[in-house]
N, C-alpha and C positions, 0 to 999 in steps of 0.2 A: 557532348559525349562522343568518345571515339572507341574503336575496337582495340586500341593499344593502351594499356594502363600501366602506370608505374606500380611495381609490386611493393606492397608494404614491407617494412623492415621486419624480418623474422628474428625471434630471440635465439636463433641458432643458425649455423651455416646452411645455406640452401643446398649445398653439395651433399648433405646428409640425406636428402630426400631422393627417392627414385625418379626416373624420367617421367613416369606416369604419376604426377602429383599436381593437384589442382586446388586452388582456393574455391570455395563454393558458398552458396546460400547468402545469409545476411552479410557476410564479410564482403563479398563482391558487390552486393547491392549498395552497401554503405560507401565503398570506394567510389562507385559511380556517382553517388549522390554527394560525395566529398563530406560525409559525416564522420566526425572524429569519434573514436571509441576509446574511452579510458575508464577502467583498465581495458587493455586490448582483449579481444575475444575472436580468435581466428578459427575458422572451420576448414579443414583440409580433407580431401579424399585421395586414396592411393589404390593401386590395383589389387594389393593383397598384403597380408601380414601387418595390418595397421597397429594392433596392440603391441606386437613385438617391436615394431619401429618406434612407437611412442615410448615404450619402456627403455629402449636403448638411448634415445635422445634425452629422456629424463635423467637417466643414470649419468650420461656425459655432462649434463648441465647442472647436476645435483639439484634437480627440480622435483616437485611432487608428481606423483603418478597415480591415476585412478583408471581402472578398467571399467568403463561405463556399461558395456554390453558385450560379453564374451561371445554370445551367439552371433551377433551381427558384426563383431570385430571392430569395436569402437573404444577408444581410450582418450583420456585427457591428460595433458601435461600442465602442471600448475607452476607458474613463475610468480615472482613477487609482483610483477607489473601486469599480469593477466594470464589468460589460459589459451592453450592451443588444443583443439579437438582434432583427432585423426581417425578417420573411418575408412573402412573398405568400401569401394564402389559397389552400390547395390545394383544387381542385374549384370548383364553381360558386358554392357558398355557404359561410358560416362553419360551418354545421351539418355539411356534407359534410366539411369540413376536420377537425372534431372527431372525426368517425366514422372517420377514418383513423389515429387515435392509438393508443398501446399499451394503456393502462389507463384505466378510466372516471374515476379520480381525477385523471388528467392531461388529461381531455377536457372541461374546463370553461373558459369564456371570460368575460371581464369587459369591458364597454364602458368605454373610457377617457373617454367624454363624459357618459354618464348613469349609470354605475356598475352597470348591470344585469348580473346573472349570466345566462349562456346555458349551460344544462346539459341537453342533449338525452338524455344517457345515464345520468342520475341519479348522477353522480359524487359529488355532495355527500352523497347518502344513503350511498354506500359509504365516504366519509370518516368519517361519523358512526359507521358500523359497523366502522371500522378494517379495511377489506377491500381487498386488491389483486385487482381483477377485470379480466380482459381485455375489450377492446372486441369483438374477434372473433378466431377462430383464423387467419383470413386475414391480419390485421394482424401477428400474431406471426410468421407464416411469411414475410411480406414483408420483415421485418428480424429475423432470428433472434437478434440480440443482445438483443432484448427478452425472450427466454427467461431469460437470466441476469439481466437488469435487474429482473425481478420479485423475485428474492431480495435483490438489493441495496436496492431501495426498501422492501421489507418490513423489512429490517434497520434502515435509516435511520429509518423511521417507526414501527417496532414494530407493523406491521400483519400480519394473517394473509392468506396467499395463498388465495383462493377455491378450493374443491375442484375445480370444473370447470376452472378455470384451470390448476391443477397437473396435472390429468389431460391437458389439451391440451399442456402443456409436455412432459410425458413422451412423448407421441406425436410431438411435433415435435423432440425433442432431437437426432436425427441431423443436423438442418439447421444446428446450431451450427458445423459445419465450414465453412460458407460465410462466416463472419464474419472480418474482418481481425483478426489476432492482437493488434494494438495496441489495438483497441477492447475485446477480451476482458480484456486486462491492466488497462485503466482500470477496468472494472467490478469486477474482483477487488480492485484497490487500494482502491476505495470500501468493499467488503465487509470487507476486512481491518482497516480503521481504525475500523469501527463496533463498539462494545463488544458488542452483541447479535448480531454477525454470525455467530458460531459456529453458532447454531441454524439459520440460513438456509444456511450452508455445508453443514451436514448434509443439509438438504432438497434442495439443489442436487445433491449427490452421489447421494442416493437416487433423484432424478428423471432421472439420466443426463446431466446438463449438464456435468460436470467431467471425465469419463473420457477424452475425446479429448485433453485438454491434460495430464492427469496419469494415464498408463496404469497405473501401479502403485498407484493410490489404492484404499484399502480402509477398512473401518469403523474399524480401529485408528488409521490415520493421520488420519482426519477427527476422531476424538475427541482425538487429541493436539493438533491445531490448535485445536480448541474450548477446550482447557484452558489455552491460553497466556495469555489475559486474566486468568483467575483466579490463575494462578501469578504473573503480573506484579504483581497487586494484593497478594498475600501477601508477596512479596519486598520490595515498596516499603514495606510497613509496618515492615520492619526496616532497610532501606537506601534511604532516600528519594532518594538521588542516582541510584539505578538508574532510577527513573521518568523522570528527566531524560535519561539515556543512551538509553533506549528510544525516545524521541521524536526523536532525532537521525537525520538521513538519512545516506546513505553517499556522497553527492556529487550536486550539481545538484538536480534535482527528484525524486530517488529516493524510494522508500517508506522509512519509518522502520524501525529495527531491530525494533520490535514486530511490524510486518507481515511482515518478512522471516523472523522466527522461525516464524510461521504457515506461510509459504511453504515453509520448510525441512521442516516436518512433512509437507507434501503431495507433494513431489517424490520421485523415486527416491532411495534411500539411497546409491546410487553417485554420486560427484561428477561423473563423466564423463556418465552418463545424465542427471543433473539439469541439467547445463550444456546439453545438447541440448534438453531440455524448455523451459528458460528462454529459450534463444536463439530457439526457435520462437515463444514468447510475446512476443518483442521486449523483454525486460528489458534494462536497461543493463548495460554491462560491470561497473560497480561493484556493482550488485545481484547479478549472477551470481557475481562473485568472493566476495561476502559469504556467499551461500548455500553455494557449493561449499567455501569455506574452513571454514565451520561443519561441514559434513558430514565433512570430512577429519579434524577434531579430535574429533568426537563419540565415536568408538570409544575414545579414551584416557580418556574419562569413564564410558562405559557398559560397557566390557569388563574393568574391573578394580575393585578396592576403592580408591576415590579417596582415602580418608583415609590410605592407606598409600603414596601417591605420594612418592617420594624428592625431595629438592631438585633433583636432576638432572632427574627426570621433570617436575617443575613448571617448571623453567627452559625445557625444550624445548616444553612445552605452551604457555607464554605467548609464546614466540618465534613460534609459529604462530597463537595465538588472541587476543592482546591487542587487536588492532584490531577484532575481531568478537566480543569477549567478551559484549556485551549480547545478541547473537543466540544465541550458544553456550549461555549459562546457561539461557535460556528453553527452547530446544529440548531441551537435555539433561534438564531436569526434566520437561518434557512427555513425554519418551520413557522416563522411569522413574528418573532419578537422584534419590536421596533428598536433600532440601534440606540436611539437617544435615551430609551428607557433603561438600557443596560450600561450606560457609560460609567456610572458610579461603581458598578461591580467590577468593571475592567480596571478602573483606577485603583480599587482596593487590591485586586489580584496582583497588579504590577508593582505595588508598593510593599517591599518585604517587611516594612515596619508597621504595616497596617494592623491595628489591634483586633479587628474583626476577622480578617482573612487569615492572619498569622498570629493568633493570640499567645502572649507570654503569660503563663500562669501567675495569677496574683497570690496564690497560696497553693500548697501541695497537700496531697492526701495525708502525708505524715504529719504536717502541721496541724491538720484538723484532728487526727487521731490523738495526738499528744495534748493539744490545747483544750479539746472538748471532751476528752476521756471517752472516745468512741471506739468501738470494735470494728474491724474490717467488715464491710457489707456493701451491697449495691447503693445504699443510701448515701455513702460517702461520695461516690461518683456523681450522684444526682446533686448533691450539695455543692460539689466543686463546679459543676456546670452552672448552677444558679449564681454562684459567687462570681464566676467569670463574666456572666452576662451583666450582673450588677456593676462590675468594674467597667465594661465597655460602655454601659449606659451612663457612667459618671456618678453612680450612687455611692461608690466607695473608691478610695484612692491609695490604700496601703494594706499590707498584710494584717496589721492590727485591726483595721476596720473590717476587713474580710472575716477575720475570726469572730469578731463581735457580732457581725451580721449573721454568721453561721449559727452562733449561739441563739440568736433571736428566732431563726428559722426552726430550731429544734424545740422551742418552747411553745 
């Protein structure tokens, strides 16, 4: 690492910026680490009038503009390829601004005009040592989300959290209650999608950061969540399509199934209690439904010999589980289901023509109403279910046989 860095390409002319303009924070850290960011995410500070500057640049570039904090003079310019945040320097000097930040590796600035590094807290030295080191206890307490962010950034960078920093985090852990739930959820999402995140999840639990949000969390649950990535890797070696399924989200910008499987391991085993925990953390309705549906069907895999499941049992299992199966299988194996016991269920799920996982109705409700002179009632639905099970069990093979069997059921 050197003190002279190549300035990343800006999405607008550098000449539009004032002389006192600096890249800061994670932007400089990642340049030093040669980490590529896409879409780009640049953080700049200027001496004054940050919002006005950002608005002018956005107007010239026909880009999006968001005033993030009018009181602190912070704005965001949104380009197709990424974002640029521009903020006013906090305090009287740039050095004072840097000393207000969370960790030393994020307290480095780079002049956009002469490329010089400004590193008053030796953050570059900590980068070389691969250390997450706090700037000060006061800074962590000022924004307690930084307590959780230490583990997230440790996971993303594969850095060790400094011993003094961890001790301070343990001391300040009760202040995490002050953080808005949405911000906690975002940090957890970053942690879940990081392959090495399990180790840091363990540390966060040991240091008292997670118990407020997951009251029933214990060592066993943390280990289950840690095991999910390894289980996914093993399963994907046999069924590569599962790897694709795990990266799908459950609606909008939700977390993927892989992350929700980890979340399933952390929450209460009661679907009702888990729903309360996830609602508190502001998870989306789709994410909550995925986790609670997974919890609802897990007992059918964990409380019996799966390989002895009848076709009837399998049918009812897939009726509840097929839409969340990628989450279910990971959570089930993490919680003790033997992989070899579940192979046949995986094969059924991955076969779009499987009659148990994806049943095609042998007969419709209208067929039964017309042929058996029935009136609409819940009994028709029950009859359809029994006929479908008879079909997958090989007892009937056609619509005519289904109607005849339905007549027998009614007599």
